[in-house]
Residue, then its C-alpha position, 0 to 999 in steps of 0.5 A: k760316204c759318211i760325213n762325220f759330226y764336225h763336218l756336218i756342223s761345218l756344212a750347216k754353218a756354210s749353208s746358214k751363211k749362204k741362205l738367210l731364210d725368212c725368219k717368219n716361216t722358221v718360227e712358224m715351223l717351230t711353233v707347229r712343233i711345240l703345238i704338236v708337243a702339247l697335243i702328244i700329251r693329251t692323245r695317243d701318238a705314233f709311239t703307242m704303235l711302236r710299243a706294241q711292236h717292241q714289247t721289250m722297250k719299257r718307255t715311250t719316247f717324246m718325239t714323233t716323226l717330224e713329217k707329221l708336224n707340217v700338217a698343223p695350221s699356223p696360228s697366225a692364220t686364225t681369224t675372228t668374226t667377233l671383232r670389228m674392223s675398227d679394232f685393228g685400224g681398219s683390218g678384220l684380221l687379228p694383228e699378226l705377231t712378229p717372229l719373236e712374239k711367235m717364239q715367245q708364245s711357243a715357249d709359253r705353251f711348251i712350258v705350260s704343257f710340260e708342267e701339266s704333264l708331269g706326274e704327281g711328285v715327279p721333279a721337273p728338269p732344270e731345263l724347264a726352269a731355264l726356259g722359264e727364266a729366258r721367257a721371263d726376260p723381256d730382252a731374251s733373244m730369239e736365239l736364246l729362246t730357241k736354244r732353251t727350247y731345244e734343250l728341253m725338247i731333248e731332255r723330255g725325251m731322254l728323261y721321261d716315259v709317257d703314259p700312252e693313255t694319259g700323257v703323264l710323264t714319269p721318270t724313265n729307267y730305260d737303258i739307252k746304251a744297251n738298246l742302241d739297236e732298237p729302231a725307236v731309239k735310233s729314230e728318236f736320236g736321229q730326229l732330234y739331231k736333224y732338228g738341231m741341224n735345221l735350226i743352224t741352217r735357218g740361223m735360229i741357233n749358234v753353231d757352237d751352241a748347237k754343237e755343244i747341245v748335241k755332244k752333251r745331250l745326245i752323243a754322250r748318252t749313247g756312249l759313242s764318239p762323234e764319229e761313231f754317232d754319225t755312223w750309227l745314224g747313217y751319215 
């Protein structure tokens, strides 16, 4: 049975009220995703294979399958053998970051990797500056940083082609509306959509903010209604 967009949002909201998941684990999940973004810029990713299978496609999209993201080690598990126990009050481990500090660190890495990957003369999207402004504010909340990061993740995938050899970003001319039947297009939209829903259920983003981001940055680009969008993705 299809679940329309608004109903899915309601379910996510209800779920978020019933389950207050450990914020530490949630931020580590988002940190892993940002680390993977940095790795994608420097390596060939799964979309190199998709390009070979879909030679009519003229762009390589940003998202890889999110299932790959859970294999990366958490940065909080890093230890050092060059520090003395007295350096951290008797512990030989590096001081563990708070969830907010981990989110800040993830945002910093995403900003740097995005800036380094832009081709010569290629303009940055305004969402990059928005994330930078949020990061520069010492009072920026976890929710605001998550929102700005999610917006930038979407725009990176929608606005740029990624060179499979160099990882350099260049503006795309890809016609999304004319290629809704392409598996790679549907996969990318589906992954970004699910990712936003996961942020809601984990209490990392406001329901209304997530709804607006999805409508403006995902659904609008397909030319579909919210109900048609859900059907297109198989909900």
